[in-house]
Structures are given as C-alpha cells and as structure tokens.
N, C-alpha and C positions, 0 to 999 in steps of 0.2 A: 401475568400478563402473556399472550400466545408467544412462541418462538418463531412460529411458520408464518410468515409475512409474504410480500410481494417479494418474489424473487429476480435480484437485477443481476448487480455486480456479483457473482458469486464467489465467497471467500473459502478458499481449498485450506485446510492446516497440513502443511507438510512439513515433516523433520528433516529440516535442513539448515546448515549454519548459514545466515546472510552472511556472507563476507564484506563485500564491498560496495553494493548498492543498494540503496534505500528506492523505492519502488517508483518508477517514474514511465510514462508513456510519451515516447517522444510524436509529435503533431507535423513535425516536419522532417523528411528522410533526406538532409543536405547537410553539408557543411558550415560552419559560423563564419560570416564573411566581416570584413572590417565595416561595412555600412550597418550589418545586423549587430554588431559590438556597441558600435556609435548610438545607434538607436537604442538600445537597450539600456545606457546609460542616461537617457532622456525619460520624463515623463511625458507620455502621449496624452494632451488636456482633451483630445477628441474622445478618448476612450474609458474616461471616467464617470461610475457610475455611484449614486449614495443607496445603502441598504436602510430599508425600512422595515422592522419588526411588527407585524400583525399580530394584536393580542384580542383576547374578547371573542374569536371564532369557535378554535375548539374546547370542548368539555375538559375537565381534569383528568389528565390522564389518556386522554386520546392523543392518537398518532396519524399521520398522514401515510397512506399507502399507493394514493395515486392523484396527480394533481394535470389538469388541463384547461383548456377553455370550450366555453360551449354557448357560441353566440358571444352577447357582449358580457356573458357573464365568467366568472371562475367558478370553475366545478371540482370537487376531490370525492374521494372516498376514502373513510377515515375508519380506523378501530378503535374501540371503547376498551376503557381498562377491563372490562368483562370477557373481553374477547369478539364480542358482536361488531359488525360492520354498519355503516350508516353514508347515506350522500348527503354531502353539503355543496352547495352552491352560494354565491355572494358576489356583490358587485367589486370592481377592481379598486375603489377606495376602502372595502370591508364593510361596507352597508349591506342591508337587507340579504341577512343571513338566512336561509332555508335550509331543513334538515328533514329527511327521511330515513328511516331506518331500514337497512336492509336485513338483519337478523344474521343469523350463522352463528358457528360455535366457536370458541378460542383457536382449536386446532386447526380449522380450514383455511385457506391460502388463496390470495390471488396472484397470478403471474402475468398478466397483461390487462390494459383499459383503454380506452377510446369512448370521447364523450361527441355526440354529435350537437348540431347547432339548435334543438328544441330540449334541450335539457335532460336528454337520457344519457346514460351511462352503459357500455357493454363491458361486460368481464369475461376472464378465461377464470373459471372460478372451480375451485378444487375442494371436494367435501371429506374432509378425512375420516377413516373409516374405523381407525384403532390400531394399536401395535400390529406390524408386519404386513397390514392391509394396503391394497394399493387405492391411493384415493381417487372417488370419481370427479372426473372433469366434463365440465359445462362449458359452453359459451351463454352467458347471458344479459340480457337486454332490460335495464333497470329504469324505470321511470323515475320525475323528481321527487316524489313521494316514496321511494324505497321498494316501490312492488315490481316483481317480477312480470315483464310481458311477456316474454318468452324464457325458453331455456332448452338447448340443445346438447344432447348428450353427445360426448366426444370420448368418452374413456377409452374406446376403443383403439382409436388414431393415438392418442397419446400413451396407452399402453404398448402399443404395437413401436411406436417411435417417440421416445421422451423427448426430443426437438423437433417433434410434430409442428407446434407453433409458439412463437417467441415474441410477436408482436399483433396490436391493433391499430388500426387507423378509421378516420372516417371521411369518405368523400362524399359532397352534396350531388354527385354525379352516379357513383355506383353504390352508396351506403357503406355499410362496413366492411373495411378490407383487413384480411387476416394474411401475417405473413407466414407462409407455413413451409414446410421441406419440399411441396408439391408447386410452390409459387406464390403469385399474390391469387387468396380465394377471395370471394365476395361470400355474404351469408345473412341470411333472413329465416323468417319463421316458416316461409311456404316452401324455399329452394334447399335449405341447407348450406353447407358449403358447395361453391362450385368454382371451378379454376379460370379467372380473368385474365392473368398474366401466367403463361407456364415456365416450369424453373428451368428451362432450355435458354429463355431469355438471358439468364444470370449464370455464364460458363462459371462451372467448379463452383457453384454453390453451395456451402454446408448451412447456413442457415441465415435469414433475413431477420435483420434486427431494427429497420425502420422503414414504415412506408408513409410519406405526406403528399397531401395532393397540391399538385401547384394550379398556378391562376388559369392556366390554358387546357385543365383537367386532365394533363398529365401527370404521372407519379413520380415521386422522387423516393427512390429506394436506396436503402442501405444494406450491404450484406459482406459475409465474411466467406473466404473459401476452406478447405480442409487445412491449408497452412497459417490459417488467422489473419490473412491480409484483406484489409478492409477495402470496398467499391461503392461505390455510387453511380447509381444508372438513372437516366431518365427513361420512363417507360411509356408507349402510346398502347394502353390500354384496348382502344379501341380496334385498332388492327392487331394486337397480342405480338407488339414488336419493341424490342429495345430502341428507343428514339436514338439515345446515345450514351458511351460511358463519359463520366464527367472527370474534367482533368483533375480535379481535386482528390483523386479516388486512393491516391497514396497516402494521405492524410486519414487518421484515427479521431474520429469524435465519439463522444460518449452517448448524446442524447440528440435527436434531429426534431423540429418541432416548427409550427408557423405561427404567424399571425393572423389579427381576421380578415387583413388585404391579401392573405395568401402568400406573404414572404417566408422563404426558408430562413432557419437559423440551426447553429451546431452550438454544442457543448463541449469544452474540453476540461483538462485541468488548469489551462491558461486564462479561458472566459469564455464568452458569446461570441459569435461569427455571422454575419449574413451573407447570404447567398446571392452573388452578381451572376444574374443568368447570362447577360452578354460578354462579361468577361470571363464566365466560366469558373468563379473561383468564391471563395467563401474570405471575405475580409473583416478583422477585427474591430466590434464595434466597444466593446467592453472588457477591459482588462482589470481581472480580479485583483492582482497584487498592486497595480497602479491606484486602485479605487480602496486599498487597505481592507479588502474583503479576504476574508479567508477562504480560499477554494475548497478547501477539503470538507467545511461545513456545509458547503453546497454538491460541491463534484461527487464528493463521496457515495451521495444517494441521488443521483443523477437519473437513474432509472424512475425515481418515483415521477419524473414529468416536468414539465416546464408550462406555463400559461404566457405565451405572446401576446402584447395587447399591441405593441409597435416596437420600430427599434429604439425607443426612448423610454419602455415600459415594459418591465418582463416581472411575473409572478414566481418565483423559484422555490424549490422545497430547500429548507436547513435544517440542519443538525447541530445539534454543539457536543462538542465532545466525543465524537464518533458512539453516542447514543441513539439507541431505538427511537428517541423521541423527536420526531420529524415535525415542524410546524412551517409555517409560511413566511416570506419575506419577499418586500417588494423593491426592485431595483431600477430605479430613476436614474435616467442620464443628467448629469451635471453639465449646465452652459459651460464650454470651454472657457469663456470670460470670464467666469464666476471661480477657476481655480486659481487658487493662489499660489504664488511663486515660493517653493521652498528649496534648499541646496540639499543636491542629490548626493548621499553616500552609498558606493555600490557594494553590492557583497555577490560574489559568483561562488559556482560550485555546480556538482553533478547531483541531482533528486535530492537536493538540499531536504533535510528532515523537517517533518512537517511540524512539529512543534517550535521549532525554531522561526519558522515561516509565522505562525500563528502569534507568536511573541513579538516578531518584527512588525508584523500589520497592528497589533497593538501600540506598537512604538510609534508609527506612522500616523496613526489617529490621535494620538495626542500630543504632537509636538507641532508647534507653530512654524518652526524654521527649519527642521532639517526631514528628509525623507530618506530611508533606506532602499535602494532600487534593486531588485534581486536578479541575477543573469543566472539564470540555469541552463547550462550548457544541453542538459536532457531535451530543453524544448527545441532544438536546433537538430537535433541526431534521432535516427531510431535506435532502439536499444541494442540492435545487432551491429551498430556501430561503435559499442562501447571502447574499444580498443583506440579507435581515431578517435574519439571522444576525449579520451584522456591526453592522448599525444598532442591534442589541439589545444587542451586545457593547460599542459604544461609548456608550450610553445607560447602562450600569450602570456603566462607569469614570466616565464624567463626574457620574452622579447620586450617587457615594458609595458604590458598590456594587462597587469595584475590589479585587481578591484581593491577597493580600499579594506574590505574583510576578504576574506579567503576561506570556504568552507572545505576542509579536507576529507570529509567522509565521503566514501565511495572511490577515492582516491588509491593509488600505488602508496607503498611506504616510501614516499620521497619529501617528506615535511624537512627531514635532515639535510638534503639537498638544497630546499629553500634557504634554510639557514645557513648554510656555507657561501651562497652566492648573494647573501644581504638583501635577500627580497623580505625577509619578518622581522618586523619590528619586535625588540628585546622588550617583554612586557616586567620583566623583574623588578624593576623602579615602582611600576605602577601595583604590584602585588606585595613589596615591602611593607611594612608597618610604616604608616604617616602616608602612604601612595594614596591614590584617588581608589585602588581596589585592596587596600591593605587591610581592611575590615572584614574581609571575606576570609572565613577557616575554611579549607578544602579539606576532604579526605585525604590523609597522608600519602595515599600510593596515587591517587588521582593527580596530586600537586606534583608528583616526581613524574608523572608521564607528560605532562605538560611542559617539561625540560627539556633541553639538550645543552650536552657540557656544562652541568649546572646552572644555566639560565634557561627564565621560562619564554617561551617563545610561542605557545599556544594557549587556548583555554577550551574546557570540556565542562559545558553546561551541564550534561545528564550523560548516564552510563547504563549500559546492560552488563550482568554476568554471564558468560557463556563457559558450559562446564560440561561433564557427564557425573550422572547420579546415577546410584545402585542402593537397594534395599540394605540396610545396615548390617544386616546378617551376611550379605554377600560381601560387604568389605571386608567383614571378619576382622576389624580393628586397625586396618591400613586404612592411609589417607593416600594410597596411589596404587592403581592395579597394573602388573605387568603383562607382557603378551602372555605368558603362560598362564598367571592368575585366569584370564580372560579364556584359555582352551578348556581350564579346568571348569569353571563354572557353567560353560557353555556346555559339556561334556555331562556333567551332573545334571545339568537340567533337559538332558536329551532337545536340545534345540541347534538352530545353525547361527551363523554370523550374522546371516541378513536379519531373521527375528530377532537375533538377542541385542541387536543394536536398532531394530525400529525403523531398517533404514530401508528406502526404495532406490537408493542410488547404486550406481554401479563402481567399478573399479578406480575409473578415471576421475569420475567426480569425486570419490571419495578423497583421491589424491588430492585433489585441488580444494576442495574445502577442509579437510582436517589440516590442510598445510599452516592454517591459521593460530593453531595451538601449537605445531612444531618450529615456525619458523623460528624462532628466536635460538633453537636448539642448533641449527645446523646453518645459518649464515649471519654475518655481522657487518653491515653495510658500512657502517661508522668506521669499523677497523681494516674495512676492506679485507675479510677473511671469509672462508666458508668451509663446512664441514662434512661435505655429503660423503666422501668417501672415508665412512665409519662404520664400526659393528651396528652402532646405534641405526644410522639411515638403512643398513640392509635389513634390520630388525622390522623397521616401518615399511618398506616395502613389501615383506614378507608378510607383514600383518594387511596390509591393505590386499594382497593377493589372495586372501579368504575369504573375501566378498564375492559377490556375483560378476559374473563378467560382464554381463549387460543390463542395463536397466529396463525393468518390466515395463509395458507400455501402459498406462492407466490416465483414463480421460480426467479423473481427477482425484484427491482422497476425502472422503467423506469424515465429517468431525466425530473423533473417537475410535476411527479404524487405526489408527496409529497405536493410541493407547492400549487397544484390546489386546495386543498380544501380551503388553504385560499385566493386565489382569489375567491373562488364560495363562501366565507363567513362562511363557516362552520368551518374553523381551526381558534382559536383566539392565542394559546400558541406555541409561536415557539421557539422549542429548538436551540438556535444559538452557534456553535462553531466558535469563530471570528479568524479566521488564517492569515487574512490580513485586512486592512481598507476597501476594496472594496464590503466585505460581508454585511457592514452596509450598504454602497451604493443599494448592489443589494435588499436587505431587503425592504429598504423606497421605490423604485424606481420600481421595479418590483414585490417583495412578496405583502406588504402590500399596495402599492400606497400611501405614507401618513406617517407621522411623526411616530415614534415608542418609547418606553420605554423599558429600561432593568429594568424588575421588578423580575427577581431571580425565583428560583424555588418557588411555593407555599408553604405557612406555615403560622401557626397560633403564632408564635413568633415576626412578626413583622419585619423580619429582610430579608434583600435582601440577598437571597442566591444564590450566585455565586461561581463559583471554578477558578483559575488558574491551567491550565494544562502545566507544562513545562518539558522539558527534563534537570533530575536532576543528577548532578553527584557528585563525591568526589572524595578522593586522600587516597591512602593507607598510614596510618601512617608510614609504616617501608619503604616505597618507597627510594629508594637512588638516585632517578632523580628528587628531587624538581624542581629545576632551570628551568630544560627543562619542566618540566611540567606546571610550572607560565609560560612561552613564550607559550606553549601552550594554557592555558586557556586566555592568553591575546588575541591570533590569533581568539580562536572559541568565545570568546565576542565581538572584535571588527571588525570581518570579513567583507569585504564590498560584498563577495561573496553571490548572490541572493539565498535565501531559498525557498523551494519548499513551504513553509508554517510556519506562526507563527511569531509572534512580535518580536524585538531585546529587551532584557533584560536593554540595555544599554540606558538611558535617551536621550541623544543626536540623537542615531540613532533612537530611537521609535519617537519620536518628527519629523525626517526627513520621516520616513514611512508614518506618519499621512497627514502630508503634501501634501505627491506626490497625493493624493486622492483630492486635492483642483485645482488640474490643468488637462486639458483637456489629458485623457489619449492618450499614443500613439497608432499606429494601431497595434503593436505587442505586445500590452498589454494584455495578454490572462484574469488576473484576471477581465479585466475590459469589457470583452467582454463575456457575460452570456447569457444561453437560459432562454426566456421568455413562459412559457407556454401557457399565454392567447395570444400571436399571432403564436407561434409554431416556432419562428425565433431568431438568435441569435441578441441580442441588447448590444451596448456600453452605458455604463453607462456614468451618467453626473457627472459632478466634485462636492463634496461636498462643504459645504460652512466652514467657520471658526468657527460660533458657532456648528456646527455638530461635528467638531474635536474636539473642548473642552469637548463639551458632552461627546463623547466616551471616550478622556482622562481622565477626571476625574472620569468617572464610573472604567474604567481599573485600575488606581492608588489606588483605593477606595476599591478593593476586597483585602481580607486579608486571603483568605482559599486556600489551594492548595490542588489537590487531591492527596489525602494519603489512598489509598483501600487496606483493609485487604481482602483478599478471603475468611480467615478462616469466619472472622465475617459477611461478606457477606454472609456465605454458611450456618450459625446459622441461621441468620433473614430469608433467602428464604425458609429454612427447616421447620422452626418453623411456620412462617407464613401461611405456604400452608395449616394447619390445619384449620386456621382461614378462608382462601378463600374458603374450602371447606365446612363450615359452622358446623366444629366438635368441634371448641373452640369460646371461644369467644376474643376479641383482647385485654381484659383486661388480660385472662388468657396466651395467648401467650406472652404479653408483660412481664409478671412474670418470664416465662420460658426462655426468652431471657437475661432478665436482669440475672438471675442467671448462664447461659451458658456462657454467655462473661466475668463476674465477674469472673469465675474459670478459663476461656481463658488468661483474662489481668493477673491474678495472676501468673499463670504459664510462662508466656513470657514477664514480665516485669523486 
C-alpha cells in the first residue's frame, strides 16, 4: 500500500526524550476555575452522541483520504489497496453508493480537497515522478464518474513555495476557494488562480488552514501566524476586507466545516463545537469523552474532513489503533432524556495517555452503573502555561479537590509528597495475595516502582524503556560508557558530539532532558539530600558543554534524517525509546545493521543509567468507590486491547509481547514495517531470535529508575549552568550554587 497519502497533521520524528508531557493541545488559554472543575465532574447530557460504524461502503483494503458533503450526499475520495484513487458518494444512511475511478499511481498523493453541491470533487493532486524528483502538482476537478473535468498545473507555485496552498473550500457564489500564501484565491478552468481576498487582510498570516462559506456569503477563514498562533476572521470578499476578527481566535481547532444550512462547526481533541454568530463564540455540542468515543480515533485523522448534516448528525472519519485504515462513522445526537444516570467517578491529570483514555472509554461503554469522567487540565490551559498548570493541579490535590483517580504522568516528582500528605490510598492490601488485585503478577522492577516506603501507592499499566544504544563493537564488552569512552569513540570515528548523539538540541535542552537519566544520582527528595557539589556533577556539566551552544533552526525533521547519521557512521550513541519490541529489531536491522548494546546514558559512576517511563496513577484515599476502582485497575492492567505504544507491566503479557517478535510479522503489522533511509523504501523487519528476546527482557527488568522529573530543579540547573556554558563561571562555582539552591528547595518542599 502507498505510504504517501493526504498530508494533514504532519508527524515529525524528533530524537528527544519525552520527559513529562504526553501530547496535548489547549483549546482555551485560561485558568481552570471552580466552576470548570465542578462542571468537569458532571456528564453534560446535551453533548452526548452515539457512534455508528458504516460498513459495506468501502472495498477490501480501501482507505478514506478525503471526506465531505456534496448537496444531500456524502462524498469521499478513497485509495484502493493497489494505490489507485476513486470517488465515492452515498446517502447519509449509507445507501445508494456510487463509485467512479480516478486512477493514479501508488505513490501519487493528495494534499487538499473540496466538494461542490453538484457532486464534483476538487483536488490538489501530486503526481510522484520517482526518487529525488519533485512531484508535479495540479488543481483538478473530478466529476462523480471519476473523470477529470480540468487539470491546472501549479507545479511552479508549489516548487517555489511548498506552503503555497494548504486548503480548499467551496462557495456557491465564488466557486472553488484556495487558501494560499497570497490569500484566498478562486480557481476555474478559464481564469486559473485569481486573488479574491488579499493576504493583507490576514495580519502576519503564515498559512491559511480553513475557508468555509457563511450563509451571508461572507467567508469564515482560519489561519496561523509565524508563531503558530491561530486566528479566525470573517471576510467580506465582495469588498476585499476583513469584516471582523472573531473573539474565539485564541482557541485552536483542528478542522472547520459546515452543514447544509451553512452553520459552522469546529473540531478539536475534546469534541465538536457549533459557531454562534451573535455571541461570536463556539459552543460545544459533542463531548467525545462524555459520549465514550475515543477521540484519537477521529481527531488524529481530522484532516480527512467531516460531513456536517446538521448539529444532530455528523459523518466523521475513523481510524482504529492509529492505523492507516480510515473508514466512516456516523455521530448522532442522543436525546438528553434518553441518557441514563450513572455514578460518576473522576480521573484527573495532564495530557492523559491515549491508551488509558481508550480503555476508560471501553469501561464506560460496558458499565451500566458507573462512568469514569476524565478531567484533563490541558483542556483548560495552553501548553505554554505548563508550569502554571502543574501548580494548579498540585493546589487542587492538596486543597481537597483531588479526583477519585489521579494520573501523575506529566507531573513533577511529587508522588511521594502526596503519600506523605495522606492523599493517596495504600493499595498494598489490594495487591497482596487474596486481595482484589492479588492475582496480577507484575514485573518485579515495576512493582517496586509502584511503592513508597515499602507500600504500594500507585499502579503502572504500561511502560517504555529509555536508554542509549551503541553498536556492540563500540561497547567493547562494557555495560556503561564513561565520558572519556565517548571522547575516544568520537575521535576515532572522525565525528563530533552533535552527530555522534544524533541530537538537534542545544546545551540547555540537553541539561533539561538528560536530567531524567541522572536525577537519582544527584538528589534524593525523600531523604532531603542532594549531591550537586561533586566531581560527578561537574563531569556532567563538562559533558553537556561539548554539545552545540544553540539549537539549529529547523522547520521539521523528516523521517530517516536522524538515522542517516548512524547509517553513514557519524552517529554512535542512539537515544532509544522502546515502546514496542520491534524498535529493537529496527535498530539492529535498519539503523546499525548489526548487534547493539544497551549502555545507558554516559556517566563516570559506572552505572547503566536508563529509565522506565510509565503512566503512573494513584487512588484518592478519600474515594467512596474503591471496589469499582479496583475493577478498573484490573481491566487496565489485564486489558487485551492493543496499545498504541508501551509494554504491559504484567509479567505474562510482557513475555507474550516479546515473543510476538520471534514470529514472521503479519502483513498488517505496522510496527514491523519501517522506513529504511538507506533504500528510501519501507521494509518489513525480520523476526528476532530467542537470544535477542532474553537480552531485552533481562535489560528491561534490570532498570530500577523511573522518570521522576521536577521542573523546578531542572529550571535551577538550566538557569545556573548557562553561566558556565557562557564562560562566566567555572563548573565548580556553578555546582556549588546549584547545591545551595536545590537544598533550599528540598527543605521547603519535603
């Protein structure tokens, strides 16, 4: 199947350790209020929709590449398993399916689409011409039978400006609308591209992302500036002027669309919103989580489009398990009077792991009596306010506003503080033999990470392994490499520190994210001690000082760019984030082309510094729903639901996951099909040996450190270390200052 499809939310592969934030997008840059918190604990019966899967419309192996509405019909552009494209239309109930073959080759791709009310589709179509060649680009009009009505060559415009055009829209008055770097342009066979609304109307516009026609023929335009701030503006195209900037411009939405009556809708990670023109704001009409809909299955591929029928019926794209296979679902509003009452159990956190959310949605769908309501603080704050978000989260917990279940992934190293304050429930009796969770056999190191002072206060359903990997010959039989070892390897390879570590980070960033590996070496919050004024920490500072002073400015990192330095022999130390066993196979077979060793982060202590990054949760000691929560914990730990990433913490399941890699991978196993920068193709990985599996198993269970990242301490280190990097102070002076400041911090917060 072709790997180049419609380009929407681009995923960049960046070699950096995810310290403390799972991905989230704030849809409101404001502080969470008491009213917000109270409302978050309630199920809004007016925002409940049911999901109905459409079957029998697509052929075997077909995937949806664009979705929209054409008059009273649903219209879509799909790609067959052989790589060709086809046009499909059908009634909102799934009947009267009409198909027209567009043709094309496997590597051709589409970057934007629109549909008029006569059944025609408009595409930005790229014809791939071969390796290292620039694809020709066209604006095409396709009739319902799949035939091209016209084809306008825009190759030059796209070649000169890759961001030239990002979206298409349809207007009954103006025809095809193109969001370009010149503004809003119309396009037809006779006139080609012609400016309708000049770019000057969109102050600081970097790219237009959406254009939708309002009932009064004005245009509703979404765009972002060079700082990636999102704006909405109403445009009077007849007079080429911006009618008004909309009050909701501060909010971020992934997709705008309209219904047959001209109402405007927006979609984000949390739901779908209808625009109220008089109040100049978006009001939520569909809450994904209250509706027990897994938002990522829709939101992650929102670029495919939506077909709005009314505020009660919406056809949406759907992709299960983050696969390329996109199909259709119908979202239908449930009468509030038909929504049954359930006991609400709350779970709070920041950027809560998608797999946890998916499993909770499954629990909600199958439970007649209870519903887990997720309170995600990232819904109320912009990501730039992360520190304030943490402070508010901590304040709510300590002031008695704690949810029944608390997710700490993304938080500071503060779990032990909550234990000391009596906020967390002692789960030891539940996990003891004979307890409700006593039959769960965990990996021994994970079980220890769930404890504090010998008692279990948290649970970790899944985890990643973070470490550094080198070719076996470079390890030279060692299980850990010193800074001197690094210098010698870099000199012998004729490379430098930046390429040797495959890093695009500067010293300050390195000081921050490498801290996750070294944290346990230099501070001990539990015993109120820190060890920064030591030769080991001074060596750490000197090590970081060997990296570039400032980060290079890059727009994005293409898949394979990072691996290329390893394939060429300039890269030596690979930061590996093992989220599945096939990543081990990829490093052996594609990146290093030989055996590798897990050596951990370089250090002079002789330790293999690696960390476990897990989704850590705890239970409020004051909850009134312990028995139900124990049932949920059991489901989370024992779930057979496929995770998007991460290993199971349950011993038997972990072993099963590893053994899967000893078998020939199935054709639909996306984890085992990876991009090979050397060949420029996708390749299927070969099975691993039992020796490989044992090696990885032994290493994973030997790691006894988890990521417990404290942003305050990290900030102190980065702030003070900058004086050393600038040559203003010695490493010894900086170490003493950090020792003093962190000691004060620990005494004040322990």
